Each structure stands twice: as C-alpha cells, then as structure tokens.
C-alpha positions in Angstrom: -2.8 -15.1 -10.5 -0.5 -12.6 -8.8 0.0 -9.3 -10.6 2.5 -6.6 -9.5 2.0 -3.0 -10.6 5.2 -1.6 -9.2 8.8 -2.8 -8.9 9.5 -4.5 -5.5 5.8 -4.6 -4.6 5.5 -8.4 -4.8 8.3 -11.0 -4.6 8.1 -14.7 -5.3 10.6 -17.2 -4.2 11.5 -20.9 -4.6 14.3 -23.3 -3.9 16.1 -25.8 -6.1 19.0 -28.2 -5.7 22.3 -28.1 -7.5 25.2 -30.6 -7.3 28.4 -29.0 -5.9 31.5 -31.1 -5.5 29.3 -34.2 -5.8 27.0 -33.1 -2.9 23.5 -31.6 -3.2 23.3 -28.0 -2.3 20.3 -25.6 -2.4 19.7 -22.3 -4.1 17.0 -19.9 -3.0 16.0 -17.0 -5.3 13.8 -14.0 -4.8 12.2 -12.6 -7.9 10.5 -9.3 -8.4 7.1 -10.1 -9.9 7.0 -6.8 -11.7 10.0 -7.4 -14.0 11.1 -10.9 -13.1 14.4 -9.6 -12.0 16.3 -11.8 -9.4 16.7 -9.4 -6.5 18.0 -11.8 -3.8 19.6 -15.2 -3.6 21.5 -17.5 -1.4 23.1 -20.9 -1.8 24.0 -23.4 0.9 24.2 -27.0 2.1 20.9 -27.0 4.0 17.4 -26.5 2.7 16.0 -24.6 5.6 14.7 -21.2 6.8 18.2 -19.9 7.4 18.9 -20.3 3.7 15.8 -18.2 3.0 16.6 -15.5 5.5 20.1 -15.1 4.1 18.6 -14.7 0.6 16.3 -12.0 2.1 19.3 -10.3 3.6 20.9 -10.0 0.2 18.0 -8.1 -1.3 19.5 -4.7 -2.1 16.3 -2.7 -1.8 14.2 -1.3 1.1 12.4 -4.3 2.5 9.5 -2.2 3.8 8.8 -1.4 0.1 7.7 -5.0 -0.4 4.0 -5.6 0.3 3.6 -9.3 -0.7 5.8 -12.4 -0.5 4.6 -15.5 -2.4 6.1 -19.0 -2.2 5.0 -22.6 -2.2 4.2 -24.3 1.1 7.6 -25.7 1.8 8.6 -25.8 5.5 11.6 -23.6 4.7 9.2 -20.8 3.8 6.2 -21.5 6.1 7.7 -21.3 9.6 8.2 -19.1 12.7 11.5 -17.6 11.6 10.1 -16.4 8.2 7.0 -15.2 10.0 9.1 -13.0 12.2 11.0 -11.5 9.3 7.9 -10.8 7.3 6.2 -9.2 10.4 9.3 -7.0 11.0 9.0 -5.5 7.5 5.2 -5.6 7.4 5.2 -8.0 4.4 2.1 -10.0 3.7 2.6 -13.7 3.0 0.9 -15.6 0.2 1.2 -19.4 -0.1 0.4 -21.5 -3.1 -2.6 -23.8 -3.0 -1.5 -27.2 -1.8 -0.3 -29.3 -4.7 -0.6 -26.5 -7.2 2.9 -25.5 -8.6 1.2 -23.2 -11.1 0.4 -20.7 -8.3 4.2 -20.0 -8.2 4.8 -20.2 -11.9 7.2 -17.3 -12.2 9.5 -18.7 -9.6 9.2 -22.2 -11.0 10.0 -21.0 -14.5 13.0 -19.0 -13.3 14.4 -22.0 -11.5 13.8 -24.2 -14.6 15.7 -21.7 -16.8 18.5 -21.4 -14.3 19.0 -25.2 -14.2 18.4 -25.8 -18.0 20.5 -22.9 -19.3 23.3 -22.8 -16.8 23.5 -25.3 -14.0 23.1 -28.6 -16.0 26.0 -27.6 -18.3 28.4 -26.9 -15.4 30.3 -28.9 -12.9 30.7 -26.8 -9.7 33.7 -27.6 -7.5 32.7 -25.2 -4.7 29.7 -23.2 -3.5 31.8 -20.1 -4.1 32.1 -21.0 -7.8 28.4 -21.4 -8.1 27.8 -18.0 -6.5 30.4 -16.1 -8.4 29.7 -17.6 -11.8 25.9 -17.8 -11.7 24.3 -16.0 -8.8 26.1 -12.7 -8.3 23.8 -10.0 -9.4 
C-alpha cells in the first residue's frame, strides 16, 4: 500500500473511456495520494503516452516536488516517452503488480466515482464540453 506523507509527494494515475459524440474518448487523471485531489488531467481521442504527457503538463505544481508516480502496467504509462519525462523531473516510477487493480485503488476509485456520479448521467457532444463541465480544476 502506498502512503503519502506530504502533498504532491506521490501521484497515482489511471485512464478511463468516455463516450463523446458517439465515439470513445479517453480521460487521464493524476491524483495526489496525500489528499486525493485531482492535480492533472487530459482527455483525447487516443489512449497513448501523449495523452498522459499532456495530463502531466497540466499539473499546476513544481514537478520536481513529486517523488513517486504510480500507475497500472498499461502501455500508455510504461514506455520510453514516460520514462524520459520521469527521468527529467527525477520522479520514481511504481507499477502495480500484474493483474492486481488493488495496487492502484485510489486511482481506480476516483475513476469509478467520476463515471458513476458524472459521466454516465451526461451526453457529451464535444471533448471541449467534457473538459469544461467536468475536468477543469
């Protein structure tokens, strides 16, 4: 179990899918493990490392303050592009045990709440609508 003693010390992340204009799009969230605040996000058509990097770029904190980044083992998180970003900011990577979603429980629970409480009740006509109504922090 990951425990964070300070704000922005450890971030967790995950991706989920959302239907926008009858097409699947993806949402990437970064969550501060200390207080479960969503500190970064991005939404887009492609589930890839670029979606994750754009979410990192929207984190409005000093990235060198982050010491640990935890995710599942999805290829959008475990790849050379993300390796380079983490190395640049001296952030240690932590990956969930293969086949164990409980290792990323905070991110999984946040995604479930987002979808259950907000997304499933809405029909999004555009990516901009999704971002402005539900993802802008």
